[in-house]
All heavy atoms as TSV, in Angstrom:
chain	resi	resn	atom	element	x	y	z
A	1	MET	N	N	-16.087	15.321	-1.311
A	1	MET	CA	C	-16.208	15.882	-2.604
A	1	MET	C	C	-15.008	16.821	-2.815
A	1	MET	O	O	-15.013	17.969	-2.377
A	1	MET	CB	C	-17.486	16.654	-2.775
A	1	MET	CG	C	-18.761	15.900	-2.528
A	1	MET	SD	S	-19.291	14.802	-3.841
A	1	MET	CE	C	-19.280	15.770	-5.258
A	2	SER	N	N	-14.020	16.268	-3.503
A	2	SER	CA	C	-12.806	17.067	-3.806
A	2	SER	C	C	-12.141	16.525	-5.035
A	2	SER	O	O	-12.434	15.418	-5.465
A	2	SER	CB	C	-11.869	17.028	-2.602
A	2	SER	OG	O	-11.312	15.735	-2.469
A	3	PRO	N	N	-11.180	17.279	-5.600
A	3	PRO	CA	C	-10.432	16.796	-6.709
A	3	PRO	C	C	-9.607	15.499	-6.352
A	3	PRO	O	O	-9.366	14.675	-7.209
A	3	PRO	CB	C	-9.521	17.931	-7.080
A	3	PRO	CG	C	-10.228	19.144	-6.601
A	3	PRO	CD	C	-10.922	18.701	-5.363
A	4	VAL	N	N	-9.160	15.421	-5.115
A	4	VAL	CA	C	-8.445	14.243	-4.685
A	4	VAL	C	C	-9.310	12.993	-4.726
A	4	VAL	O	O	-8.905	11.918	-5.206
A	4	VAL	CB	C	-7.823	14.446	-3.259
A	4	VAL	CG1	C	-7.176	13.192	-2.777
A	4	VAL	CG2	C	-6.830	15.587	-3.266
A	5	THR	N	N	-10.531	13.134	-4.244
A	5	THR	CA	C	-11.471	12.005	-4.290
A	5	THR	C	C	-11.825	11.670	-5.718
A	5	THR	O	O	-11.921	10.490	-6.051
A	5	THR	CB	C	-12.745	12.365	-3.525
A	5	THR	OG1	O	-12.420	12.769	-2.191
A	5	THR	CG2	C	-13.688	11.171	-3.420
A	6	ALA	N	N	-11.944	12.647	-6.579
A	6	ALA	CA	C	-12.216	12.394	-7.982
A	6	ALA	C	C	-11.044	11.609	-8.635
A	6	ALA	O	O	-11.241	10.704	-9.416
A	6	ALA	CB	C	-12.446	13.722	-8.741
A	7	ALA	N	N	-9.818	11.972	-8.250
A	7	ALA	CA	C	-8.623	11.227	-8.809
A	7	ALA	C	C	-8.627	9.802	-8.299
A	7	ALA	O	O	-8.309	8.886	-9.093
A	7	ALA	CB	C	-7.371	11.945	-8.401
A	8	LEU	N	N	-8.967	9.583	-7.057
A	8	LEU	CA	C	-9.041	8.205	-6.521
A	8	LEU	C	C	-10.125	7.405	-7.211
A	8	LEU	O	O	-9.937	6.231	-7.544
A	8	LEU	CB	C	-9.255	8.245	-5.024
A	8	LEU	CG	C	-8.082	8.735	-4.177
A	8	LEU	CD1	C	-8.535	8.899	-2.711
A	8	LEU	CD2	C	-6.922	7.783	-4.268
A	9	LEU	N	N	-11.267	8.048	-7.426
A	9	LEU	CA	C	-12.350	7.382	-8.123
A	9	LEU	C	C	-11.946	6.996	-9.547
A	9	LEU	O	O	-12.212	5.900	-10.034
A	9	LEU	CB	C	-13.585	8.331	-8.165
A	9	LEU	CG	C	-14.805	7.822	-8.862
A	9	LEU	CD1	C	-15.367	6.587	-8.179
A	9	LEU	CD2	C	-15.833	8.923	-8.914
A	10	THR	N	N	-11.269	7.914	-10.223
A	10	THR	CA	C	-10.782	7.644	-11.589
A	10	THR	C	C	-9.840	6.432	-11.599
A	10	THR	O	O	-9.970	5.531	-12.433
A	10	THR	CB	C	-10.050	8.878	-12.132
A	10	THR	OG1	O	-10.968	9.944	-12.238
A	10	THR	CG2	C	-9.458	8.620	-13.514
A	11	ARG	N	N	-8.933	6.420	-10.680
A	11	ARG	CA	C	-7.966	5.309	-10.600
A	11	ARG	C	C	-8.647	3.976	-10.332
A	11	ARG	O	O	-8.315	2.938	-10.924
A	11	ARG	CB	C	-6.903	5.557	-9.546
A	11	ARG	CG	C	-5.757	4.646	-9.636
A	11	ARG	CD	C	-4.588	4.973	-8.782
A	11	ARG	NE	N	-4.565	6.333	-8.337
A	11	ARG	CZ	C	-4.075	6.737	-7.155
A	11	ARG	NH1	N	-3.597	5.867	-6.325
A	11	ARG	NH2	N	-4.069	8.011	-6.819
A	12	GLN	N	N	-9.621	3.957	-9.449
A	12	GLN	CA	C	-10.344	2.745	-9.139
A	12	GLN	C	C	-11.191	2.215	-10.325
A	12	GLN	O	O	-11.255	1.012	-10.604
A	12	GLN	CB	C	-11.270	2.936	-7.905
A	12	GLN	CG	C	-10.514	3.048	-6.645
A	12	GLN	CD	C	-9.720	1.817	-6.292
A	12	GLN	OE1	O	-10.191	0.679	-6.466
A	12	GLN	NE2	N	-8.500	2.002	-5.869
A	13	ILE	N	N	-11.803	3.125	-11.050
A	13	ILE	CA	C	-12.582	2.745	-12.237
A	13	ILE	C	C	-11.638	2.136	-13.299
A	13	ILE	O	O	-11.931	1.123	-13.913
A	13	ILE	CB	C	-13.329	3.942	-12.796
A	13	ILE	CG1	C	-14.452	4.344	-11.827
A	13	ILE	CG2	C	-13.930	3.624	-14.184
A	13	ILE	CD1	C	-15.146	5.631	-12.220
A	14	GLU	N	N	-10.454	2.776	-13.510
A	14	GLU	CA	C	-9.490	2.251	-14.448
A	14	GLU	C	C	-9.061	0.814	-14.060
A	14	GLU	O	O	-8.989	-0.046	-14.921
A	14	GLU	CB	C	-8.286	3.151	-14.536
A	14	GLU	CG	C	-8.549	4.465	-15.222
A	14	GLU	CD	C	-7.347	5.400	-15.123
A	14	GLU	OE1	O	-6.409	5.156	-14.368
A	14	GLU	OE2	O	-7.399	6.424	-15.852
A	15	THR	N	N	-8.785	0.635	-12.796
A	15	THR	CA	C	-8.346	-0.678	-12.318
A	15	THR	C	C	-9.385	-1.742	-12.523
A	15	THR	O	O	-9.098	-2.859	-13.008
A	15	THR	CB	C	-7.983	-0.603	-10.805
A	15	THR	OG1	O	-6.944	0.367	-10.632
A	15	THR	CG2	C	-7.551	-1.957	-10.278
A	16	VAL	N	N	-10.653	-1.430	-12.233
A	16	VAL	CA	C	-11.735	-2.411	-12.372
A	16	VAL	C	C	-11.915	-2.768	-13.852
A	16	VAL	O	O	-12.075	-3.935	-14.189
A	16	VAL	CB	C	-13.038	-1.858	-11.744
A	16	VAL	CG1	C	-14.226	-2.688	-12.158
A	16	VAL	CG2	C	-12.938	-1.791	-10.265
A	17	ILE	N	N	-11.941	-1.765	-14.734
A	17	ILE	CA	C	-12.124	-2.058	-16.158
A	17	ILE	C	C	-10.976	-2.861	-16.716
A	17	ILE	O	O	-11.174	-3.858	-17.440
A	17	ILE	CB	C	-12.309	-0.725	-16.943
A	17	ILE	CG1	C	-13.644	-0.095	-16.546
A	17	ILE	CG2	C	-12.268	-1.030	-18.436
A	17	ILE	CD1	C	-13.868	1.271	-17.139
A	18	ARG	N	N	-9.750	-2.513	-16.377
A	18	ARG	CA	C	-8.578	-3.257	-16.878
A	18	ARG	C	C	-8.564	-4.695	-16.338
A	18	ARG	O	O	-8.105	-5.619	-17.031
A	18	ARG	CB	C	-7.303	-2.530	-16.546
A	18	ARG	CG	C	-7.069	-1.324	-17.401
A	18	ARG	CD	C	-5.678	-0.778	-17.289
A	18	ARG	NE	N	-5.502	0.283	-18.257
A	18	ARG	CZ	C	-5.356	1.559	-17.947
A	18	ARG	NH1	N	-5.307	1.942	-16.689
A	18	ARG	NH2	N	-5.209	2.455	-18.888
A	19	THR	N	N	-9.032	-4.893	-15.122
A	19	THR	CA	C	-8.976	-6.223	-14.515
A	19	THR	C	C	-10.134	-7.127	-15.008
A	19	THR	O	O	-9.895	-8.282	-15.278
A	19	THR	CB	C	-9.065	-6.096	-12.958
A	19	THR	OG1	O	-8.001	-5.274	-12.532
A	19	THR	CG2	C	-9.007	-7.434	-12.291
A	20	TYR	N	N	-11.330	-6.594	-15.089
A	20	TYR	CA	C	-12.509	-7.434	-15.306
A	20	TYR	C	C	-13.143	-7.304	-16.693
A	20	TYR	O	O	-14.155	-8.007	-16.920
A	20	TYR	CB	C	-13.553	-7.154	-14.245
A	20	TYR	CG	C	-13.054	-7.495	-12.852
A	20	TYR	CD1	C	-12.746	-6.492	-11.927
A	20	TYR	CD2	C	-12.870	-8.834	-12.477
A	20	TYR	CE1	C	-12.279	-6.850	-10.670
A	20	TYR	CE2	C	-12.396	-9.177	-11.258
A	20	TYR	CZ	C	-12.125	-8.176	-10.327
A	20	TYR	OH	O	-11.643	-8.480	-9.086
A	21	GLU	N	N	-12.656	-6.477	-17.542
A	21	GLU	CA	C	-13.289	-6.309	-18.868
A	21	GLU	C	C	-12.240	-6.457	-19.964
A	21	GLU	O	O	-11.708	-5.456	-20.466
A	21	GLU	CB	C	-14.002	-4.979	-18.982
A	21	GLU	CG	C	-14.862	-4.861	-20.195
A	21	GLU	CD	C	-15.762	-6.036	-20.425
A	21	GLU	OE1	O	-16.794	-6.156	-19.731
A	21	GLU	OE2	O	-15.472	-6.865	-21.316
A	22	PRO	N	N	-11.958	-7.712	-20.369
A	22	PRO	CA	C	-10.901	-7.912	-21.397
A	22	PRO	C	C	-11.364	-7.551	-22.798
A	22	PRO	O	O	-10.535	-7.487	-23.693
A	22	PRO	CB	C	-10.624	-9.397	-21.291
A	22	PRO	CG	C	-11.926	-9.980	-20.802
A	22	PRO	CD	C	-12.514	-8.941	-19.868
A	23	ARG	N	N	-12.637	-7.270	-23.006
A	23	ARG	CA	C	-13.126	-6.952	-24.334
A	23	ARG	C	C	-12.934	-5.491	-24.753
A	23	ARG	O	O	-13.277	-5.156	-25.880
A	23	ARG	CB	C	-14.640	-7.325	-24.430
A	23	ARG	CG	C	-14.856	-8.778	-24.214
A	23	ARG	CD	C	-16.332	-9.087	-24.082
A	23	ARG	NE	N	-16.775	-8.543	-22.801
A	23	ARG	CZ	C	-17.973	-8.750	-22.269
A	23	ARG	NH1	N	-18.885	-9.441	-22.957
A	23	ARG	NH2	N	-18.262	-8.266	-21.115
A	24	VAL	N	N	-12.396	-4.682	-23.853
A	24	VAL	CA	C	-12.190	-3.269	-24.212
A	24	VAL	C	C	-10.758	-2.893	-23.918
A	24	VAL	O	O	-10.075	-3.475	-23.058
A	24	VAL	CB	C	-13.133	-2.340	-23.438
A	24	VAL	CG1	C	-14.564	-2.644	-23.714
A	24	VAL	CG2	C	-12.856	-2.336	-21.961
A	25	GLU	N	N	-10.288	-1.930	-24.674
A	25	GLU	CA	C	-8.980	-1.291	-24.424
A	25	GLU	C	C	-9.276	0.121	-23.933
A	25	GLU	O	O	-9.782	0.973	-24.658
A	25	GLU	CB	C	-8.168	-1.234	-25.697
A	25	GLU	CG	C	-6.830	-0.599	-25.519
A	25	GLU	CD	C	-6.034	-0.546	-26.820
A	25	GLU	OE1	O	-6.226	-1.398	-27.676
A	25	GLU	OE2	O	-5.271	0.416	-26.966
A	26	LEU	N	N	-8.996	0.325	-22.682
A	26	LEU	CA	C	-9.295	1.612	-22.026
A	26	LEU	C	C	-8.435	2.722	-22.591
A	26	LEU	O	O	-7.218	2.586	-22.688
A	26	LEU	CB	C	-9.115	1.464	-20.537
A	26	LEU	CG	C	-9.620	2.608	-19.652
A	26	LEU	CD1	C	-11.149	2.786	-19.853
A	26	LEU	CD2	C	-9.286	2.348	-18.192
A	27	HIS	N	N	-9.054	3.833	-22.923
A	27	HIS	CA	C	-8.354	4.957	-23.442
A	27	HIS	C	C	-8.211	6.037	-22.365
A	27	HIS	O	O	-7.103	6.516	-22.111
A	27	HIS	CB	C	-9.075	5.564	-24.677
A	27	HIS	CG	C	-8.388	6.748	-25.272
A	27	HIS	ND1	N	-8.794	8.030	-25.027
A	27	HIS	CD2	C	-7.324	6.794	-26.109
A	27	HIS	CE1	C	-8.027	8.859	-25.674
A	27	HIS	NE2	N	-7.109	8.142	-26.333
A	28	ARG	N	N	-9.309	6.388	-21.705
A	28	ARG	CA	C	-9.265	7.454	-20.738
A	28	ARG	C	C	-10.466	7.397	-19.809
A	28	ARG	O	O	-11.553	7.035	-20.211
A	28	ARG	CB	C	-9.298	8.799	-21.502
A	28	ARG	CG	C	-9.204	9.991	-20.685
A	28	ARG	CD	C	-9.227	11.223	-21.528
A	28	ARG	NE	N	-8.859	12.353	-20.733
A	28	ARG	CZ	C	-8.317	13.415	-21.206
A	28	ARG	NH1	N	-8.069	13.559	-22.469
A	28	ARG	NH2	N	-7.993	14.421	-20.393
A	29	VAL	N	N	-10.255	7.798	-18.557
A	29	VAL	CA	C	-11.310	7.962	-17.572
A	29	VAL	C	C	-11.130	9.315	-16.910
A	29	VAL	O	O	-10.045	9.617	-16.468
A	29	VAL	CB	C	-11.311	6.831	-16.514
A	29	VAL	CG1	C	-12.358	7.074	-15.461
A	29	VAL	CG2	C	-11.449	5.465	-17.132
A	30	ASP	N	N	-12.183	10.111	-16.887
A	30	ASP	CA	C	-12.174	11.386	-16.182
A	30	ASP	C	C	-13.365	11.466	-15.235
A	30	ASP	O	O	-14.462	10.981	-15.569
A	30	ASP	CB	C	-12.319	12.547	-17.183
A	30	ASP	CG	C	-11.112	12.687	-18.098
A	30	ASP	OD1	O	-9.994	12.548	-17.579
A	30	ASP	OD2	O	-11.295	12.923	-19.304
A	31	SER	N	N	-13.141	12.007	-14.051
A	31	SER	CA	C	-14.247	12.213	-13.132
A	31	SER	C	C	-14.146	13.647	-12.563
A	31	SER	O	O	-13.038	14.120	-12.254
A	31	SER	CB	C	-14.220	11.177	-12.006
A	31	SER	OG	O	-13.076	11.248	-11.274
A	32	PHE	N	N	-15.295	14.285	-12.455
A	32	PHE	CA	C	-15.354	15.647	-11.980
A	32	PHE	C	C	-16.417	15.730	-10.896
A	32	PHE	O	O	-17.549	15.335	-11.107
A	32	PHE	CB	C	-15.722	16.617	-13.128
A	32	PHE	CG	C	-14.820	16.483	-14.324
A	32	PHE	CD1	C	-15.168	15.732	-15.427
A	32	PHE	CD2	C	-13.565	17.110	-14.317
A	32	PHE	CE1	C	-14.332	15.620	-16.508
A	32	PHE	CE2	C	-12.722	17.009	-15.386
A	32	PHE	CZ	C	-13.112	16.243	-16.465
A	33	PRO	N	N	-16.077	16.332	-9.741
A	33	PRO	CA	C	-17.077	16.449	-8.672
A	33	PRO	C	C	-18.128	17.542	-9.091
A	33	PRO	O	O	-17.795	18.592	-9.640
A	33	PRO	CB	C	-16.293	16.916	-7.481
A	33	PRO	CG	C	-14.974	17.406	-7.977
A	33	PRO	CD	C	-14.737	16.757	-9.312
A	34	ASP	N	N	-19.391	17.208	-8.825
A	34	ASP	CA	C	-20.456	18.151	-9.044
A	34	ASP	C	C	-21.072	18.462	-7.667
A	34	ASP	O	O	-21.890	17.734	-7.163
A	34	ASP	CB	C	-21.527	17.513	-9.956
A	34	ASP	CG	C	-22.618	18.464	-10.317
A	34	ASP	OD1	O	-22.690	19.567	-9.731
A	34	ASP	OD2	O	-23.419	18.125	-11.255
A	35	LEU	N	N	-20.615	19.527	-7.056
A	35	LEU	CA	C	-20.981	19.852	-5.688
A	35	LEU	C	C	-22.472	20.197	-5.560
A	35	LEU	O	O	-23.037	19.902	-4.508
A	35	LEU	CB	C	-20.121	21.018	-5.212
A	35	LEU	CG	C	-18.617	20.762	-5.186
A	35	LEU	CD1	C	-17.849	21.998	-4.799
A	35	LEU	CD2	C	-18.257	19.592	-4.264
A	36	ASP	N	N	-23.036	20.762	-6.567
A	36	ASP	CA	C	-24.471	21.158	-6.447
A	36	ASP	C	C	-25.374	19.932	-6.356
A	36	ASP	O	O	-26.414	19.991	-5.676
A	36	ASP	CB	C	-24.876	21.981	-7.641
A	36	ASP	CG	C	-24.173	23.338	-7.674
A	36	ASP	OD1	O	-23.792	23.791	-6.578
A	36	ASP	OD2	O	-23.968	23.883	-8.786
A	37	ARG	N	N	-25.028	18.855	-7.036
A	37	ARG	CA	C	-25.862	17.657	-7.007
A	37	ARG	C	C	-25.290	16.556	-6.091
A	37	ARG	O	O	-25.873	15.491	-6.035
A	37	ARG	CB	C	-26.023	17.094	-8.449
A	37	ARG	CG	C	-26.803	17.999	-9.328
A	37	ARG	CD	C	-27.101	17.396	-10.657
A	37	ARG	NE	N	-25.895	17.336	-11.473
A	37	ARG	CZ	C	-25.832	16.818	-12.679
A	37	ARG	NH1	N	-26.899	16.277	-13.194
A	37	ARG	NH2	N	-24.717	16.820	-13.371
A	38	ASN	N	N	-24.181	16.837	-5.439
A	38	ASN	CA	C	-23.530	15.862	-4.569
A	38	ASN	C	C	-23.268	14.568	-5.339
A	38	ASN	O	O	-23.646	13.473	-4.945
A	38	ASN	CB	C	-24.361	15.574	-3.313
A	38	ASN	CG	C	-23.538	14.933	-2.251
A	38	ASN	OD1	O	-22.314	15.078	-2.209
A	38	ASN	ND2	N	-24.204	14.180	-1.382
A	39	ALA	N	N	-22.597	14.704	-6.504
A	39	ALA	CA	C	-22.381	13.590	-7.394
A	39	ALA	C	C	-21.068	13.790	-8.145
A	39	ALA	O	O	-20.403	14.817	-8.004
A	39	ALA	CB	C	-23.533	13.460	-8.407
A	40	TYR	N	N	-20.724	12.795	-8.932
A	40	TYR	CA	C	-19.518	12.851	-9.745
A	40	TYR	C	C	-19.952	12.596	-11.218
A	40	TYR	O	O	-20.641	11.642	-11.502
A	40	TYR	CB	C	-18.469	11.824	-9.365
A	40	TYR	CG	C	-17.774	12.137	-8.083
A	40	TYR	CD1	C	-18.240	11.697	-6.869
A	40	TYR	CD2	C	-16.625	12.940	-8.108
A	40	TYR	CE1	C	-17.601	12.023	-5.684
A	40	TYR	CE2	C	-15.987	13.260	-6.935
A	40	TYR	CZ	C	-16.460	12.808	-5.731
A	40	TYR	OH	O	-15.812	13.134	-4.569
A	41	ASP	N	N	-19.476	13.465	-12.138
A	41	ASP	CA	C	-19.611	13.223	-13.552
A	41	ASP	C	C	-18.435	12.415	-13.995
A	41	ASP	O	O	-17.296	12.874	-13.853
A	41	ASP	CB	C	-19.683	14.542	-14.304
A	41	ASP	CG	C	-20.924	15.349	-14.026
A	41	ASP	OD1	O	-22.024	14.743	-13.988
A	41	ASP	OD2	O	-20.868	16.558	-13.829
A	42	VAL	N	N	-18.686	11.273	-14.588
A	42	VAL	CA	C	-17.607	10.375	-14.996
A	42	VAL	C	C	-17.732	10.144	-16.531
A	42	VAL	O	O	-18.809	9.871	-17.011
A	42	VAL	CB	C	-17.655	9.002	-14.263
A	42	VAL	CG1	C	-16.580	8.096	-14.753
A	42	VAL	CG2	C	-17.560	9.227	-12.769
A	43	ARG	N	N	-16.614	10.275	-17.199
A	43	ARG	CA	C	-16.546	10.011	-18.651
A	43	ARG	C	C	-15.507	8.932	-18.840
A	43	ARG	O	O	-14.353	9.045	-18.461
A	43	ARG	CB	C	-16.167	11.265	-19.416
A	43	ARG	CG	C	-16.117	11.019	-20.912
A	43	ARG	CD	C	-15.937	12.321	-21.654
A	43	ARG	NE	N	-15.971	12.128	-23.093
A	43	ARG	CZ	C	-17.043	12.201	-23.861
A	43	ARG	NH1	N	-18.198	12.447	-23.270
A	43	ARG	NH2	N	-16.967	12.027	-25.151
A	44	ILE	N	N	-15.934	7.843	-19.501
A	44	ILE	CA	C	-15.066	6.718	-19.795
A	44	ILE	C	C	-14.982	6.573	-21.325
A	44	ILE	O	O	-15.971	6.472	-21.982
A	44	ILE	CB	C	-15.623	5.388	-19.184
A	44	ILE	CG1	C	-15.843	5.571	-17.698
A	44	ILE	CG2	C	-14.715	4.210	-19.498
A	44	ILE	CD1	C	-16.603	4.436	-17.031
A	45	GLU	N	N	-13.772	6.570	-21.812
A	45	GLU	CA	C	-13.509	6.441	-23.253
A	45	GLU	C	C	-12.716	5.133	-23.480
A	45	GLU	O	O	-11.734	4.906	-22.782
A	45	GLU	CB	C	-12.739	7.615	-23.787
A	45	GLU	CG	C	-13.496	8.917	-23.703
A	45	GLU	CD	C	-12.712	10.134	-24.175
A	45	GLU	OE1	O	-11.506	9.950	-24.453
A	45	GLU	OE2	O	-13.253	11.194	-24.260
A	46	PHE	N	N	-13.192	4.335	-24.424
A	46	PHE	CA	C	-12.535	3.067	-24.649
A	46	PHE	C	C	-12.736	2.612	-26.107
A	46	PHE	O	O	-13.601	3.130	-26.791
A	46	PHE	CB	C	-13.051	1.996	-23.691
A	46	PHE	CG	C	-14.565	1.770	-23.789
A	46	PHE	CD1	C	-15.089	0.807	-24.641
A	46	PHE	CD2	C	-15.419	2.537	-23.015
A	46	PHE	CE1	C	-16.449	0.607	-24.723
A	46	PHE	CE2	C	-16.789	2.330	-23.065
A	46	PHE	CZ	C	-17.310	1.380	-23.947
A	47	PHE	N	N	-11.905	1.661	-26.513
A	47	PHE	CA	C	-12.045	0.992	-27.805
A	47	PHE	C	C	-12.502	-0.434	-27.560
A	47	PHE	O	O	-12.022	-1.089	-26.637
A	47	PHE	CB	C	-10.703	0.972	-28.548
A	47	PHE	CG	C	-10.186	2.279	-28.941
A	47	PHE	CD1	C	-9.214	2.935	-28.183
A	47	PHE	CD2	C	-10.669	2.915	-30.075
A	47	PHE	CE1	C	-8.690	4.162	-28.551
A	47	PHE	CE2	C	-10.157	4.159	-30.464
A	47	PHE	CZ	C	-9.200	4.786	-29.721
A	48	ILE	N	N	-13.418	-0.903	-28.360
A	48	ILE	CA	C	-13.799	-2.291	-28.329
A	48	ILE	C	C	-12.731	-3.085	-29.094
A	48	ILE	O	O	-12.324	-2.696	-30.176
A	48	ILE	CB	C	-15.210	-2.510	-28.953
A	48	ILE	CG1	C	-16.223	-1.714	-28.120
A	48	ILE	CG2	C	-15.565	-4.003	-28.997
A	48	ILE	CD1	C	-17.616	-1.727	-28.693
A	49	VAL	N	N	-12.306	-4.171	-28.521
A	49	VAL	CA	C	-11.180	-4.927	-29.061
A	49	VAL	C	C	-11.436	-5.378	-30.516
A	49	VAL	O	O	-10.578	-5.268	-31.353
A	49	VAL	CB	C	-10.815	-6.139	-28.177
A	49	VAL	CG1	C	-9.775	-7.059	-28.803
A	49	VAL	CG2	C	-10.350	-5.681	-26.821
A	50	ASN	N	N	-12.663	-5.832	-30.832
A	50	ASN	CA	C	-12.936	-6.291	-32.204
A	50	ASN	C	C	-13.176	-5.134	-33.171
A	50	ASN	O	O	-13.274	-5.369	-34.344
A	50	ASN	CB	C	-14.153	-7.211	-32.185
A	50	ASN	CG	C	-13.828	-8.532	-31.506
A	50	ASN	OD1	O	-12.673	-8.917	-31.444
A	50	ASN	ND2	N	-14.858	-9.204	-31.015
A	51	ALA	N	N	-13.334	-3.931	-32.690
A	51	ALA	CA	C	-13.572	-2.752	-33.523
A	51	ALA	C	C	-12.665	-1.603	-33.056
A	51	ALA	O	O	-13.154	-0.604	-32.534
A	51	ALA	CB	C	-15.041	-2.360	-33.507
A	52	PRO	N	N	-11.363	-1.746	-33.228
A	52	PRO	CA	C	-10.431	-0.768	-32.661
A	52	PRO	C	C	-10.484	0.653	-33.276
A	52	PRO	O	O	-9.870	1.554	-32.776
A	52	PRO	CB	C	-9.075	-1.409	-32.821
A	52	PRO	CG	C	-9.242	-2.308	-33.942
A	52	PRO	CD	C	-10.692	-2.786	-33.941
A	53	ALA	N	N	-11.151	0.793	-34.410
A	53	ALA	CA	C	-11.149	2.083	-35.106
A	53	ALA	C	C	-12.192	3.057	-34.461
A	53	ALA	O	O	-12.118	4.243	-34.752
A	53	ALA	CB	C	-11.451	1.919	-36.560
A	54	GLU	N	N	-13.109	2.586	-33.673
A	54	GLU	CA	C	-14.182	3.400	-33.150
A	54	GLU	C	C	-13.986	3.635	-31.657
A	54	GLU	O	O	-14.014	2.692	-30.835
A	54	GLU	CB	C	-15.521	2.751	-33.405
A	54	GLU	CG	C	-16.675	3.552	-32.942
A	54	GLU	CD	C	-18.022	2.855	-33.224
A	54	GLU	OE1	O	-18.020	1.874	-33.982
A	54	GLU	OE2	O	-19.009	3.295	-32.660
A	55	LEU	N	N	-13.848	4.904	-31.285
A	55	LEU	CA	C	-13.725	5.304	-29.894
A	55	LEU	C	C	-15.134	5.447	-29.305
A	55	LEU	O	O	-15.952	6.168	-29.851
A	55	LEU	CB	C	-12.976	6.592	-29.724
A	55	LEU	CG	C	-12.826	7.140	-28.289
A	55	LEU	CD1	C	-11.878	6.203	-27.504
A	55	LEU	CD2	C	-12.272	8.520	-28.297
A	56	VAL	N	N	-15.413	4.751	-28.188
A	56	VAL	CA	C	-16.710	4.816	-27.541
A	56	VAL	C	C	-16.572	5.663	-26.293
A	56	VAL	O	O	-15.641	5.476	-25.486
A	56	VAL	CB	C	-17.175	3.411	-27.163
A	56	VAL	CG1	C	-18.540	3.503	-26.458
A	56	VAL	CG2	C	-17.284	2.519	-28.398
A	57	ALA	N	N	-17.487	6.599	-26.100
A	57	ALA	CA	C	-17.478	7.454	-24.898
A	57	ALA	C	C	-18.747	7.203	-24.123
A	57	ALA	O	O	-19.864	7.224	-24.640
A	57	ALA	CB	C	-17.384	8.920	-25.315
A	58	LEU	N	N	-18.573	6.986	-22.808
A	58	LEU	CA	C	-19.707	6.697	-21.942
A	58	LEU	C	C	-19.684	7.771	-20.838
A	58	LEU	O	O	-18.692	7.907	-20.117
A	58	LEU	CB	C	-19.539	5.315	-21.347
A	58	LEU	CG	C	-20.544	4.909	-20.287
A	58	LEU	CD1	C	-21.952	4.743	-20.901
A	58	LEU	CD2	C	-20.124	3.576	-19.674
A	59	ASP	N	N	-20.771	8.508	-20.699
A	59	ASP	CA	C	-20.913	9.516	-19.665
A	59	ASP	C	C	-21.862	8.977	-18.610
A	59	ASP	O	O	-22.998	8.595	-18.940
A	59	ASP	CB	C	-21.445	10.813	-20.238
A	59	ASP	CG	C	-20.453	11.459	-21.150
A	59	ASP	OD1	O	-19.263	11.518	-20.809
A	59	ASP	OD2	O	-20.845	11.916	-22.255
A	60	VAL	N	N	-21.435	9.002	-17.349
A	60	VAL	CA	C	-22.224	8.483	-16.256
A	60	VAL	C	C	-22.218	9.498	-15.082
A	60	VAL	O	O	-21.213	10.125	-14.844
A	60	VAL	CB	C	-21.628	7.135	-15.738
A	60	VAL	CG1	C	-22.404	6.571	-14.573
A	60	VAL	CG2	C	-21.526	6.138	-16.866
A	61	LEU	N	N	-23.360	9.602	-14.450
A	61	LEU	CA	C	-23.455	10.448	-13.254
A	61	LEU	C	C	-23.535	9.493	-12.043
A	61	LEU	O	O	-24.479	8.729	-11.936
A	61	LEU	CB	C	-24.718	11.336	-13.296
A	61	LEU	CG	C	-24.900	12.207	-12.088
A	61	LEU	CD1	C	-23.836	13.287	-12.037
A	61	LEU	CD2	C	-26.270	12.823	-12.096
A	62	LEU	N	N	-22.541	9.568	-11.191
A	62	LEU	CA	C	-22.537	8.748	-9.982
A	62	LEU	C	C	-23.030	9.604	-8.827
A	62	LEU	O	O	-22.431	10.639	-8.511
A	62	LEU	CB	C	-21.103	8.263	-9.680
A	62	LEU	CG	C	-20.470	7.346	-10.689
A	62	LEU	CD1	C	-19.069	6.959	-10.272
A	62	LEU	CD2	C	-21.274	6.096	-10.878
A	63	GLU	N	N	-24.142	9.184	-8.263
A	63	GLU	CA	C	-24.730	9.912	-7.189
A	63	GLU	C	C	-25.205	9.007	-6.088
A	63	GLU	O	O	-25.436	7.798	-6.320
A	63	GLU	CB	C	-25.885	10.774	-7.648
A	63	GLU	CG	C	-27.009	10.012	-8.280
A	63	GLU	CD	C	-28.078	10.900	-8.872
A	63	GLU	OE1	O	-28.138	12.079	-8.501
A	63	GLU	OE2	O	-28.875	10.409	-9.686
A	64	ARG	N	N	-25.361	9.523	-4.932
A	64	ARG	CA	C	-25.839	8.766	-3.820
A	64	ARG	C	C	-27.315	8.518	-3.988
A	64	ARG	O	O	-28.105	9.431	-4.297
A	64	ARG	CB	C	-25.627	9.526	-2.513
A	64	ARG	CG	C	-25.979	8.788	-1.324
A	64	ARG	CD	C	-25.598	9.496	-0.084
A	64	ARG	NE	N	-25.990	8.701	1.065
A	64	ARG	CZ	C	-25.830	9.070	2.317
A	64	ARG	NH1	N	-25.274	10.261	2.562
A	64	ARG	NH2	N	-26.230	8.328	3.249
A	65	VAL	N	N	-27.763	7.252	-3.759
A	65	VAL	CA	C	-29.150	6.896	-3.948
A	65	VAL	C	C	-29.751	6.657	-2.582
A	65	VAL	O	O	-29.885	5.513	-2.110
A	65	VAL	CB	C	-29.275	5.647	-4.815
A	65	VAL	CG1	C	-30.718	5.293	-5.112
A	65	VAL	CG2	C	-28.484	5.788	-6.128
A	66	ARG	N	N	-30.149	7.730	-1.939
A	66	ARG	CA	C	-30.772	7.588	-0.659
A	66	ARG	C	C	-31.225	8.904	-0.159
A	66	ARG	O	O	-30.782	9.942	-0.370
A	66	ARG	CB	C	-29.814	6.968	0.349
A	66	ARG	CG	C	-30.495	6.503	1.598
A	66	ARG	CD	C	-29.509	5.880	2.489
A	66	ARG	NE	N	-29.256	6.800	3.587
A	66	ARG	CZ	C	-29.136	6.381	4.807
A	66	ARG	NH1	N	-29.161	5.156	5.123
A	66	ARG	NH2	N	-28.911	7.279	5.754
């Protein structure tokens, strides 16, 4: 749990979306470590290709499930 790990996570999410999701144009991915919950807060912002005027923001909490 560090800013370096968060940067690596951000880069991997960007790579996966750009490679496997041609229906979106990625705008931004941010990830922040949440040390209290042992998780990462991830925000993904993108445009849908058929509706480029609307920015969609998706907030996800990545945590260990065990």
